[in-house]
C-alpha positions as CSV (number, residue, x, y, z in Angstrom):
1,M,-46.8,24.1,-87.3
2,I,-46.7,25.7,-83.9
3,T,-48.4,29.1,-83.5
4,S,-46.9,32.1,-81.9
5,E,-49.2,31.7,-78.9
6,Q,-48.2,28.1,-78.5
7,Q,-44.6,29.1,-78.7
8,A,-45.0,31.8,-76.1
9,K,-46.7,29.3,-73.7
10,L,-44.0,26.7,-74.4
11,R,-41.2,29.3,-73.6
12,G,-43.1,30.4,-70.6
13,W,-43.4,26.9,-69.3
14,F,-39.6,26.3,-69.6
15,A,-38.8,29.7,-68.1
16,G,-40.9,28.8,-65.1
17,R,-39.7,25.2,-64.8
18,L,-36.1,25.5,-65.4
19,P,-33.9,25.9,-62.2
20,D,-33.0,29.5,-61.6
21,D,-29.3,28.9,-61.7
22,L,-29.3,26.8,-64.8
23,F,-28.7,29.5,-67.4
24,E,-27.8,33.2,-67.2
25,E,-30.7,33.7,-69.8
26,L,-33.1,31.6,-71.6
27,V,-32.1,32.5,-75.2
28,E,-34.4,30.3,-77.4
29,V,-37.2,27.8,-77.2
30,T,-38.3,26.4,-80.5
31,A,-40.5,23.6,-81.5
32,D,-41.8,21.5,-84.3
33,R,-43.9,18.3,-84.5
34,E,-41.0,16.1,-83.1
35,E,-38.8,18.2,-81.0
36,I,-38.5,21.1,-78.6
37,T,-35.0,22.8,-78.5
38,V,-34.0,24.8,-75.4
39,I,-31.0,27.0,-75.7
40,G,-29.6,29.0,-72.8
41,R,-26.8,31.4,-72.2
42,I,-23.9,30.3,-69.9
43,P,-21.1,32.6,-68.6
44,E,-17.9,32.9,-70.6
45,P,-14.7,31.8,-68.9
46,R,-12.6,34.5,-67.4
47,L,-9.3,34.9,-69.3
48,A,-6.5,37.4,-69.3
49,V,-7.1,40.3,-71.7
50,D,-4.1,39.2,-73.8
51,A,-5.3,35.5,-74.2
52,S,-4.9,34.1,-77.7
53,T,-7.8,33.1,-79.9
54,A,-6.9,29.4,-79.5
55,E,-6.9,29.8,-75.7
56,R,-10.3,31.5,-75.8
57,E,-11.8,28.8,-78.0
58,A,-10.3,26.0,-75.8
59,A,-11.7,27.7,-72.7
60,V,-15.2,28.1,-74.2
61,E,-15.3,24.5,-75.3
62,G,-14.2,23.5,-71.8
63,R,-16.9,25.5,-70.2
64,I,-19.5,24.1,-72.5
65,E,-18.4,20.5,-71.6
66,E,-18.4,21.2,-68.0
67,F,-21.9,22.8,-68.1
68,R,-23.2,19.8,-69.9
69,E,-21.9,17.2,-67.4
70,R,-22.8,19.2,-64.3
71,T,-26.3,20.0,-65.4
72,R,-27.2,16.6,-67.1
73,Q,-29.4,15.4,-64.2
74,D,-31.4,18.7,-63.9
75,R,-31.9,18.9,-67.7
76,M,-33.0,15.3,-67.9
77,A,-35.6,15.7,-65.1
78,V,-37.1,18.8,-67.0
79,A,-36.9,16.9,-70.3
80,R,-38.9,13.9,-68.9
81,E,-41.5,16.2,-67.5
82,A,-41.8,18.3,-70.8
83,E,-41.8,15.1,-73.0
84,H,-44.8,13.7,-71.1
85,K,-46.6,17.1,-71.1
86,F,-45.9,18.2,-74.7
87,R,-45.3,14.7,-76.4
88,R,-42.1,15.8,-78.1
89,K,-38.5,15.0,-77.4
90,V,-36.4,17.8,-75.7
91,S,-33.0,18.8,-77.0
92,W,-30.7,21.1,-75.2
93,G,-27.9,23.6,-76.2
94,V,-26.0,26.6,-75.0
95,E,-24.5,29.9,-76.1
96,C,-21.2,30.8,-74.5
97,G,-19.7,34.1,-75.9
98,T,-20.3,33.8,-79.8
99,R,-20.3,29.9,-79.8
100,R,-23.6,28.0,-79.9
101,A,-23.4,24.3,-79.2
102,L,-26.2,21.6,-79.3
103,F,-25.9,18.8,-76.9
104,T,-28.7,16.5,-78.4
105,H,-31.1,16.9,-81.2
106,V,-33.5,14.9,-83.2
107,A,-32.5,13.9,-86.7
108,A,-35.9,13.0,-88.0
109,P,-36.1,11.1,-91.2
110,V,-38.0,12.7,-94.1
111,M,-39.1,10.9,-97.1
112,T,-38.9,12.7,-100.4
113,R,-39.1,12.0,-104.1
114,L,-36.5,13.9,-106.2
115,R,-36.2,13.9,-110.1
116,Q,-32.9,13.4,-111.8
117,P,-31.9,17.1,-112.0
118,E,-32.5,17.4,-108.3
119,R,-30.5,14.2,-107.5
120,Q,-27.7,15.5,-109.7
121,V,-27.4,18.5,-107.5
122,L,-27.1,16.3,-104.4
123,D,-24.6,14.1,-106.1
124,T,-22.5,17.0,-107.2
125,L,-22.4,18.2,-103.4
126,I,-21.2,14.7,-102.6
127,A,-18.5,14.6,-105.4
128,G,-17.3,18.1,-104.2
129,G,-16.9,16.9,-100.6
130,V,-19.6,19.2,-99.2
131,A,-21.6,16.2,-98.0
132,R,-21.0,12.5,-97.3
133,S,-24.4,11.3,-98.6
134,R,-27.6,12.4,-100.3
135,S,-29.3,12.9,-96.9
136,D,-26.3,15.1,-95.8
137,A,-26.4,17.1,-99.1
138,L,-30.3,17.7,-98.7
139,A,-29.7,18.9,-95.1
140,W,-27.0,21.2,-96.4
141,C,-29.5,22.6,-99.1
142,V,-32.1,23.2,-96.4
143,R,-29.7,25.1,-94.2
144,L,-28.6,27.2,-97.1
145,V,-32.2,28.2,-97.9
146,Q,-32.8,28.8,-94.2
147,R,-29.9,31.1,-94.0
148,H,-30.8,33.1,-97.0
149,A,-34.6,33.2,-96.6
150,D,-35.2,33.9,-93.0
151,D,-37.5,36.9,-93.7
152,W,-39.5,35.1,-96.4
153,L,-39.9,32.1,-94.1
154,A,-40.9,34.2,-91.1
155,E,-43.6,36.0,-93.3
156,L,-44.9,32.5,-94.5
157,R,-45.0,31.3,-90.8
158,E,-47.1,34.3,-89.9
159,S,-49.5,33.7,-92.8
160,L,-49.8,30.1,-91.7
161,E,-50.6,31.4,-88.1
162,H,-53.5,33.6,-89.6
163,V,-54.8,30.5,-91.6
164,Q,-55.0,28.5,-88.4
165,R,-56.8,31.3,-86.5
166,V,-59.4,31.6,-89.3
167,R,-59.9,27.8,-89.4
168,A,-60.4,27.7,-85.6
169,Q,-63.3,30.2,-86.1
170,G,-65.0,27.9,-88.6
171,P,-68.2,25.8,-88.1
172,D,-66.3,22.9,-86.3
173,A,-64.6,25.3,-83.9
174,E,-65.3,25.1,-80.2
175,P,-67.7,27.7,-78.8
176,P,-65.9,30.6,-77.2
177,D,-67.2,29.8,-73.8
178,A,-66.0,26.1,-73.8
179,P,-63.6,25.2,-71.0
180,P,-59.9,25.0,-72.2
181,V,-58.6,21.6,-73.1
182,D,-55.7,20.5,-71.0
183,E,-52.5,19.9,-73.0
184,E,-51.7,16.6,-71.2
C-alpha cells in the first residue's frame, strides 16, 4: 500500500513534470504496486446552447480522441521517465465535462481460491449476462464493493498508514539523522 505522503510526492512529481499545457487541471494521481494512474481535466467542446444530448456526447468523445492522439508523444515521454523512477507502469485518462475516460490501464492477474458458494455467485452473474467470465464477474463484485464502501475503505487505508508509521519507528528503522534514500 502507498502512504499518503508517498501519494503526495507522486502527485507533486507529476504536477512538476507534466507539460503546462497538457491538462487544464491535474485531477488525480493514484498508485498501487503495479500501476500509477494519471487523470487530467481537458476543456469541453464549445457547442450551441440548444445542442442535443447526442451531439454533446459525440463532441466530448471526439475531444477525448483528439486529445489522446495529439498528446501521445508527450505522455509517453513522461511515462517512460516515471516508469524508470517509480518502477510502475503509468496509465492515462481524462475528464471532459462529466465523462471520465481511461486510455490505458494495467489489468493485473490476481490469484484467488473460492469455495463453491462464492463460485456460484460468479456463475450467476455470468448466466445473467452481467459478466462474460468468472474474472469479469469478480472484477464487477470488487467495483460494487468499492462503490458502496468508499468511507470504510478510506478509514482502513488511514489505519494501514498508521501501522506503517509505527513499524517505521521500530528497532529496525533507520536513525532519524540518516540521509534519505533516493527512490531511483
